[in-house]
KOLVORO-581143 format. One line per field, with one value per residue (C-alpha): residue number from 1; x, y, z; residue in one letter. Coordinates in nm, 4 decimals. Layout:
BEGIN
k NUM:...
px X:...
py Y:...
pz Z:...
r A:...
end
This chain:
BEGIN
k 1:2:3:4:5:6:7:8:9:10:11:12:13:14:15:16:17:18:19:20:21:22:23:24:25:26:27:28:29:30:31:32:33:34:35:36:37:38:39:40:41:42:43:44:45:46:47:48:49:50:51:52:53:54:55:56:57:58:59:60:61:62:63:64:65:66:67:68:69:70:71:72:73:74:75:76:77:78:79:80:81:82:83:84:85:86:87:88:89:90:91:92:93:94:95:96:97:98:99:100:101:102:103:104:105:106:107:108:109:110:111:112:113:114:115:116:117:118:119:120:121:122:123:124:125:126:127:128:129:130:131:132:133:134:135:136:137:138:139:140:141:142:143:144:145:146:147:148:149:150:151:152:153:154:155:156:157:158:159:160:161:162:163:164:165:166:167:168:169:170:171:172:173:174:175:176:177:178:179:180:181:182:183:184:185:186:187:188:189:190:191:192:193:194:195:196:197:198:199:200:201:202:203:204:205:206:207:208:209:210:211:212:213:214:215:216:217:218:219:220:221:222:223:224:225:226:227:228:229:230:231:232:233:234:235:236:237:238:239:240:241:242:243:244:245:246:247:248:249:250:251:252:253:254:255:256:257:258:259:260:261:262:263:264:265:266:267:268:269:270:271:272:273:274:275:276:277:278:279:280:281:282:283:284:285:286:287:288:289:290:291:292:293:294:295:296:297:298:299:300:301:302:303:304:305:306:307:308:309:310:311:312:313:314:315:316:317:318:319:320:321:322:323:324:325:326:327:328:329:330:331:332:333:334:335:336:337:338:339:340:341:342:343:344:345:346:347:348:349:350:351:352:353:354:355:356:357:358:359:360:361:362:363:364:365:366:367:368:369:370:371:372:373:374:375:376:377:378:379:380:381:382:383:384:385:386:387:388:389:390:391:392:393:394:395:396:397:398:399:400:401:402:403:404:405:406:407:408:409:410:411:412:413:414:415:416:417:418:419:420:421:422:423:424:425:426:427:428:429:430:431:432:433:434:435
px 4.5209:4.7569:4.6009:4.8082:4.8409:5.0269:5.3466:5.3078:5.2898:5.2708:5.0631:5.0931:4.8152:4.8371:4.5256:4.5327:4.2190:4.1755:4.2156:4.3474:4.7207:4.8902:5.0062:4.6590:4.5043:4.7962:4.7050:4.9304:4.8070:5.0401:4.9988:5.2267:5.4051:5.2116:4.9847:4.6807:4.8711:4.9481:4.5818:4.4938:4.7481:4.5581:4.2223:4.3141:4.4495:4.0997:3.9766:4.2372:4.0787:3.7212:3.8137:4.1207:4.2903:4.6338:4.6721:5.0401:5.0582:5.3876:5.4843:5.7247:5.7989:5.5974:5.8610:5.8957:5.5319:5.4062:5.7271:5.7430:5.3426:5.3655:5.7038:5.5239:5.2253:5.4003:5.5831:5.2410:5.3818:5.1860:5.4015:5.0637:4.7041:4.5580:4.6912:4.5661:4.6405:4.5891:4.2763:4.4679:4.5935:4.2466:4.3004:4.6007:4.5355:4.1944:4.2947:4.6352:4.4588:4.6278:4.2909:4.0169:3.6854:3.4614:3.1394:2.9644:3.1078:2.9677:2.6069:2.5935:2.6944:2.5176:2.8539:2.7589:2.5076:2.7302:3.0010:3.0178:2.9216:3.2273:3.4453:3.2846:3.3000:3.6746:3.8137:3.6482:3.4775:3.6495:3.5826:3.3868:3.0016:3.0712:2.9298:3.2555:3.4415:3.7971:3.8518:3.6552:3.7083:3.9353:4.1027:3.8920:4.1082:4.1022:4.2738:4.1817:4.3081:4.4802:4.4735:4.6196:4.3265:4.5430:4.6327:4.2693:4.1144:4.3728:4.1739:4.4226:4.4525:4.0813:4.0490:4.3495:4.1931:3.8582:3.9946:4.2153:3.9639:3.6130:3.4792:3.5824:3.8722:3.7438:3.7783:3.7645:3.4466:3.5865:3.9132:3.8995:3.8727:4.1649:4.3769:4.3056:4.4095:4.7300:4.8274:4.7403:4.9311:5.2569:5.5066:5.8627:6.0425:5.8462:5.9103:5.5491:5.3648:5.0335:4.9803:5.1454:5.0555:5.1772:5.4414:5.6443:5.6522:5.7866:5.4298:5.0937:5.1624:5.1492:4.8651:4.6632:4.7174:4.6135:4.3123:4.1837:4.1781:4.0660:3.7374:3.6401:3.6949:3.4439:3.7320:3.8073:4.0965:3.9024:3.5998:3.6678:3.4358:3.5655:3.9149:3.8721:4.1009:4.0893:3.8548:3.8551:4.2251:4.2920:3.9505:3.9178:3.8434:4.1214:4.3472:4.2188:4.2472:4.6136:4.6827:4.5374:4.7383:5.0316:4.8987:4.8893:5.2635:5.3578:5.2565:5.4373:5.7273:6.0713:6.2068:5.8569:5.9255:5.9394:5.6656:5.4786:5.2875:5.5784:5.6130:5.2710:5.2520:5.5534:5.4234:5.1726:5.3975:5.6907:5.4497:5.5343:5.1804:4.8242:4.6792:4.8259:4.6898:4.7314:4.5540:4.3373:4.5193:4.8079:4.6211:4.5875:4.9415:4.8473:4.6025:4.8941:5.0544:5.3724:5.4309:5.2519:5.3186:5.0490:4.7836:4.5251:4.5576:4.4908:4.1729:4.0707:3.8399:3.7206:3.8454:3.6665:3.4279:3.5123:3.4090:3.0952:3.0148:3.1538:3.3255:3.4955:3.8333:4.0758:4.0689:4.3279:4.2883:4.2825:4.0675:4.1624:4.1770:4.2311:4.5347:4.4398:4.7679:4.6758:4.6318:4.3931:4.1404:3.8494:4.0111:4.0485:3.6924:3.6165:3.8283:3.6661:3.3213:3.4095:3.5922:3.2589:3.0777:2.9141:3.0669:3.4240:3.3783:3.3062:3.6026:3.8215:3.6970:3.7757:4.1458:4.1927:4.1404:3.9235:3.6125:3.4339:3.1025:2.8348:2.6262:2.9492:3.0458:2.6936:2.6907:2.7176:2.9719:3.2082:3.1764:3.2586:3.5105:3.7950:3.8593:3.8794:3.6212:3.3553:3.5485:3.6269:3.2586:3.1775:3.4581:3.4187:3.0776:3.2142:3.5431:3.6986:4.0018:4.2682:4.2747:4.2534:4.3389:4.6489:4.8862:4.8284:5.1642:5.2628:4.9709:5.0977:5.4711:5.3381:5.1488:5.4531:5.6917:5.4613:5.2761:5.5853:5.7865:5.4949:5.3973:5.7399:5.9398:5.6780:5.7864:5.5173:5.1597:4.9106:4.7463:5.0591:5.1270:4.7971:4.7799:5.1178:4.9729:4.6750:4.8606:5.0851:4.7608:4.6353:4.9338:4.9486:4.5708:4.6215:4.9149:4.7191:4.4472:4.1673:4.1191
py 4.0702:4.2677:4.2910:4.2505:4.2509:4.3655:4.5090:4.8579:5.2262:5.4541:5.7504:5.9445:6.2157:6.4885:6.6488:6.9906:7.1545:7.5115:7.6648:7.3497:7.2474:7.0539:6.7950:6.7113:6.6974:6.5495:6.2193:5.9974:5.7357:5.4694:5.3481:5.2277:5.4359:5.4252:5.6468:5.6079:5.7734:6.0614:6.0793:6.0775:6.3451:6.5777:6.4717:6.5337:6.8894:6.9733:6.8361:7.1061:7.3711:7.2723:7.2430:7.3900:7.0545:7.0171:6.6782:6.5435:6.2142:6.0177:5.7327:5.4163:5.1874:4.8657:4.5933:4.6911:4.8198:4.5218:4.4704:4.8401:4.8494:4.5446:4.6284:4.9457:4.7533:4.4897:4.7481:4.9385:5.2498:5.5558:5.6774:5.6320:5.6865:5.4811:5.2225:5.1465:4.7663:4.4790:4.2821:3.9994:4.1967:4.1964:3.8546:3.9545:4.3412:4.2624:3.9429:4.1167:4.3955:4.6538:4.7732:4.9655:4.7885:5.0088:4.8218:5.0757:5.3500:5.0920:5.1034:5.4641:5.5573:5.2650:5.1861:4.8304:4.9959:5.2693:5.0366:4.7804:4.4706:4.2875:4.5671:4.5516:4.1526:4.1448:4.5020:4.5407:4.2154:3.9484:3.7051:3.6369:3.6651:3.7985:4.1461:4.2939:4.5440:4.6820:4.8857:5.1336:5.0501:5.3063:5.2034:4.9352:4.7209:4.3765:4.2244:4.3063:4.3092:4.5542:4.4959:4.6242:4.7471:4.7822:4.4366:4.3042:4.5377:4.4997:4.3666:4.1210:3.9600:3.9456:3.7426:3.5237:3.4467:3.3566:3.1544:2.9608:2.9589:3.0045:3.3047:3.6804:3.8137:4.0319:4.1042:3.7502:3.6657:3.3346:3.1802:2.9397:3.2494:3.4132:3.1007:3.1042:3.4771:3.4094:3.1486:3.3371:3.6404:3.4279:3.5124:3.5073:3.5532:3.8749:3.9402:3.9703:3.7460:3.6480:3.7432:3.8545:3.6982:3.7506:3.4855:3.6680:3.4650:3.7476:3.7885:3.7555:3.8137:3.4769:3.3630:3.6587:3.5653:3.1767:3.2939:3.5046:3.1695:2.9439:3.1716:3.1759:2.8121:2.7558:2.6490:2.7948:2.8234:2.6248:2.6697:2.9910:2.9030:2.5368:2.5746:2.2468:2.2562:1.9050:1.8919:2.2542:2.3683:2.0336:1.9872:1.8812:2.2525:2.3587:2.1385:2.2268:2.5899:2.5571:2.3454:2.6360:2.8886:2.6965:2.6625:3.0525:3.1042:2.9028:3.2410:3.5046:3.6795:3.5193:3.5893:3.6094:3.3921:3.6774:3.9206:4.1599:4.4980:4.6848:4.4221:4.3647:4.7244:4.7057:4.4442:4.6915:4.9972:4.8066:4.6289:4.2961:4.1220:4.1205:4.1006:4.1778:4.1126:4.3901:4.5265:4.8433:5.0631:5.0270:5.1187:5.5001:5.5159:5.3056:5.5734:5.8159:5.9113:6.0243:5.6949:5.4774:5.5306:5.2987:5.4825:5.5493:5.1725:5.0456:4.8902:4.7145:4.4586:4.2624:3.8943:3.6564:3.3540:2.9910:2.6821:2.6780:3.0400:3.1577:3.4781:3.6385:3.7983:3.8361:4.1439:4.3558:4.7287:4.8072:4.9505:5.2144:5.1135:5.3198:5.2035:5.1074:5.2563:5.5976:5.8770:6.0338:5.7868:6.0706:6.2694:5.9651:5.9062:6.2625:6.2094:5.8829:6.0573:6.3253:6.0475:5.8370:6.1316:6.1025:6.4252:6.3068:5.9660:6.1451:6.3723:6.0604:5.8915:6.2148:6.2362:5.8665:5.6871:5.3736:5.4473:5.1627:5.3617:5.1648:5.4594:5.6297:5.3012:5.2453:5.6108:5.6742:5.9579:5.7280:5.4346:5.6817:5.8804:5.6738:5.3831:5.1135:5.2511:5.0403:4.7196:4.8141:4.8657:4.5221:4.3531:4.4797:4.3175:4.0054:3.9443:3.6886:3.7215:3.5148:3.3832:3.6932:3.4728:3.6065:3.3122:3.4467:3.4993:3.1331:3.0302:3.2444:3.1493:2.7671:2.8639:3.0043:2.7070:2.4678:2.6438:2.8363:2.5649:2.3808:2.6912:2.8281:2.5173:2.2659:2.0616:1.7772:1.7720:2.0168:1.7434:1.6763:2.0493:2.1258:1.7713:1.8878:2.2515:2.1125:1.9260:2.2030:2.4295:2.1577:2.1508:2.5215:2.5218:2.2521:2.4081:2.7246:2.5114:2.5782:2.2104
pz 1.3816:1.3051:1.4311:1.2343:1.3060:1.4790:1.6802:1.8440:1.8559:2.1462:2.0738:2.3920:2.4159:2.6672:2.7712:2.9276:3.0690:3.0578:3.4040:3.5330:3.6100:3.3277:3.5607:3.6458:3.3062:3.0868:2.9087:2.7184:2.4988:2.3776:2.0137:1.7116:1.4625:1.1750:0.9398:1.1736:1.4500:1.2545:1.1674:1.5170:1.6018:1.3711:1.5262:1.8896:1.7724:1.7041:2.0470:2.1814:1.9851:2.0967:2.4590:2.5503:2.6553:2.4917:2.3616:2.2402:2.0620:2.1050:1.8821:1.9316:1.6162:1.5794:1.6487:2.0104:2.0955:2.2676:2.4580:2.5737:2.6414:2.8499:3.0510:3.1639:3.2547:3.4543:3.6534:3.7102:3.5673:3.5150:3.1803:2.9632:3.0375:2.7491:2.5004:2.1666:2.1927:1.9777:2.0042:2.1212:2.4169:2.5789:2.7566:2.9155:2.9692:3.1294:3.3742:3.4363:3.5910:3.3440:3.1935:3.3198:3.3140:3.0354:3.1010:3.2740:3.0207:2.7555:2.8754:2.9468:2.5950:2.4185:2.2345:2.1304:1.8906:1.8123:1.6523:1.4164:1.6134:1.5002:1.6217:1.9782:1.9928:1.8922:2.0164:2.3330:2.5051:2.7228:2.7566:2.4667:2.5325:2.8498:2.8247:2.9914:2.7806:2.8329:2.5157:2.2638:1.8933:1.7573:1.4381:1.2294:1.0172:0.8236:0.5474:0.1782:-0.1724:-0.4184:-0.7773:-1.1006:-1.2888:-1.6170:-1.6270:-1.5507:-1.7937:-2.1021:-2.4165:-2.4992:-2.1400:-2.1075:-2.4134:-2.3314:-2.0350:-2.1353:-2.3718:-2.1155:-1.8214:-1.9912:-1.7949:-1.8135:-1.6274:-1.3304:-0.9677:-0.8200:-0.6232:-0.4979:-0.4227:-0.7329:-0.9472:-0.7504:-0.8208:-1.1624:-1.2053:-1.0256:-1.2287:-1.5636:-1.4548:-1.3372:-1.5766:-1.4292:-1.7924:-1.7864:-1.4403:-1.3778:-1.1011:-1.0176:-0.6409:-0.3532:0.0264:0.3740:0.4639:0.7652:1.0643:1.2983:1.4340:1.2856:0.9201:0.7719:1.0414:0.8800:0.5372:0.6084:0.8092:0.5051:0.3306:0.6679:0.7543:0.3950:0.3729:0.6338:0.8824:1.2376:1.4826:1.7374:1.9844:2.1880:2.4597:2.5178:2.3800:2.1946:1.8912:1.7546:1.4561:1.3992:1.3340:1.1909:1.0203:0.6398:0.5670:0.7306:0.5665:0.2334:0.3135:0.4058:0.1098:-0.1091:0.0662:-0.0287:-0.3786:-0.4180:-0.2615:-0.5999:-0.7821:-0.5618:-0.6932:-0.5845:-0.2294:-0.1103:0.1953:0.4454:0.3128:0.5306:0.4852:0.3152:0.0737:0.0036:-0.1341:-0.3209:-0.5219:-0.6585:-0.6751:-0.8253:-1.0784:-0.9476:-0.9040:-1.0078:-0.6786:-0.3235:0.0288:0.2868:0.5944:0.4799:0.6559:0.4354:0.1346:0.1582:-0.0030:-0.2767:-0.4185:-0.3659:-0.6809:-0.5036:-0.3217:-0.5980:-0.9659:-1.0621:-0.8051:-1.1367:-1.2092:-0.8678:-0.7682:-0.4305:-0.3435:-0.0515:0.0619:-0.1670:-0.0824:-0.0145:-0.1806:0.0325:-0.0283:0.3246:0.3232:0.6131:0.6596:0.9493:1.1624:1.2183:1.3917:1.7682:2.0235:2.2957:2.6607:2.9798:3.1823:3.5498:3.6829:3.5507:3.8153:3.5249:3.4443:3.4942:3.2137:3.0104:2.9911:2.9062:2.5887:2.5175:2.5207:2.2685:2.0489:2.0250:1.8935:1.5371:1.4492:1.5960:1.4093:1.0816:1.1232:1.1990:0.8759:0.6695:0.8291:0.7227:1.0345:0.9768:1.1885:1.3672:1.3809:1.2258:1.1031:0.9387:0.7401:0.6084:0.4744:0.1014:0.2050:0.3787:0.1084:-0.1807:-0.0220:-0.1462:-0.3743:-0.1175:0.1388:0.0021:0.0212:0.3920:0.4677:0.3386:0.5158:0.8486:0.9236:0.8285:1.0110:1.2385:1.4964:1.6642:2.0071:2.2577:2.5784:2.7526:2.6281:2.2584:2.1908:2.2773:2.0504:1.7697:1.7847:1.7753:1.4435:1.3007:1.3783:1.2386:0.9248:0.7942:0.7006:0.5222:0.3192:0.2048:0.1921:0.1231:0.4010:0.5356:0.4374:0.5542:0.7392:0.9327:0.9858:1.1529:1.3305:1.5182:1.5537:1.7207:1.9648:2.0586:2.1373:2.3394:2.5438:2.5726:2.6638:2.9201:3.0902:3.1601:3.2841:2.9880:2.9143
r X:X:X:X:X:X:X:X:X:X:X:X:X:X:X:X:X:X:X:X:X:X:X:X:X:X:X:X:X:X:X:X:X:X:X:X:X:X:X:X:X:X:X:X:X:X:X:X:X:X:X:X:X:X:X:X:X:X:X:X:X:X:X:X:X:X:X:X:X:X:X:X:X:X:X:X:X:X:X:X:X:X:X:X:X:X:X:X:X:X:X:X:X:X:X:X:X:X:X:X:X:X:X:X:X:X:X:X:X:X:X:X:X:X:X:X:X:X:X:X:X:X:X:X:X:X:X:X:X:X:X:X:X:X:X:X:X:X:X:X:X:X:X:X:X:X:X:X:X:X:X:X:X:X:X:X:X:X:X:X:X:X:X:X:X:X:X:X:X:X:X:X:X:X:X:X:X:X:X:X:X:X:X:X:X:X:X:X:X:X:X:X:X:X:X:X:X:X:X:X:X:X:X:X:X:X:X:X:X:X:X:X:X:X:X:X:X:X:X:X:X:X:X:X:X:X:X:X:X:X:X:X:X:X:X:X:X:X:X:X:X:X:X:X:X:X:X:X:X:X:X:X:X:X:X:X:X:X:X:X:X:X:X:X:X:X:X:X:X:X:X:X:X:X:X:X:X:X:X:X:X:X:X:X:X:X:X:X:X:X:X:X:X:X:X:X:X:X:X:X:X:X:X:X:X:X:X:X:X:X:X:X:X:X:X:X:X:X:X:X:X:X:X:X:X:X:X:X:X:X:X:X:X:X:X:X:X:X:X:X:X:X:X:X:X:X:X:X:X:X:X:X:X:X:X:X:X:X:X:X:X:X:X:X:X:X:X:X:X:X:X:X:X:X:X:X:X:X:X:X:X:X:X:X:X:X:X:X:X:X:X:X:X:X:X:X:X:X:X:X:X:X:X:X:X:X:X:X:X:X:X:X:X:X:X:X:X:X:X:X:X:X:X:X:X:X:X:X:X:X:X:X:X:X:X
end
């Protein structure tokens, strides 16, 4: 999600065709203010050099992204021609008439084969399994992990860990191993802690963190086809996953009750924690010595497997949609045709964007380009996402209201928490006529 999860940025892209009046050719893309938007600006500058079309990228801060975008959509305004929106927006964007149907565009260019399957399913298609598409995968993302290689590879730490747990200290393959490592490095007297996890409940931080465990524990949020949630979000596996997430919270740094993207990176840069979850889009700064004094000692790995061997990760990232109120939809389609080309996707990846191109992701050149690209590749073929229905914001708020007190305040039990959440979601789906 962040889909991270996610708030928003406006990337305004102005395309001016050679020999065409600027007023007829300008395009504005709305996205969020973060590093990938800067990479997009650099990419579209190359588009200008190749085509003579001028491109300008605007940005807006994450916290107001969704509000600003939907205010314009609901006003049927044409300030933006395209938007790089969260996957959860697909339901509201399509059923509200805000997005252009790209199903024919997908068929013409075989995009379902060009892009990684999960990115098409979650960034583009709505309703699920309908074969109707509303966005082209643009910025792939998912939750992964950073860790302190020097702590893990210290001979004394390795010997002490083996003596205590009976196996070698290494990147965790399972959540059980992750829990052991978090406990081992939890040393408050040394101001050293075991793990940093998402706890922020202002949007989708906490839900993304919990989904990291839930999906690998074999749990699900619900049945996306029938909207049934009882026996899913409150299943035995879901309860066990929530209990485990609360267990991990015990090994976090002090004051970790509102941790999100920035705090997760600080856990590594400030030598607070042995391991830290974050969306891959925030990892580039961890490899830069100017922003991370521990850059040479920072490693990365994919989300571990659960008790039954399931291994999934929550999806972040966004697709790019054409807004139905735009007067320049043909020009927007020309831009998308250029963006999906193999050479453009390779360049997008080189600049720092997270390509969704299956061919680029599988290439040795991509996987060896950064310390985290291989983990990203492994993750993007096994991701799952939050509800993409128009009422997703209500579902997200209900999740935060129920789960946050249990994880950070140890209020109630995991079973009580998820039973109450199931009741909330049932009521919401009934209100919107889905049950």
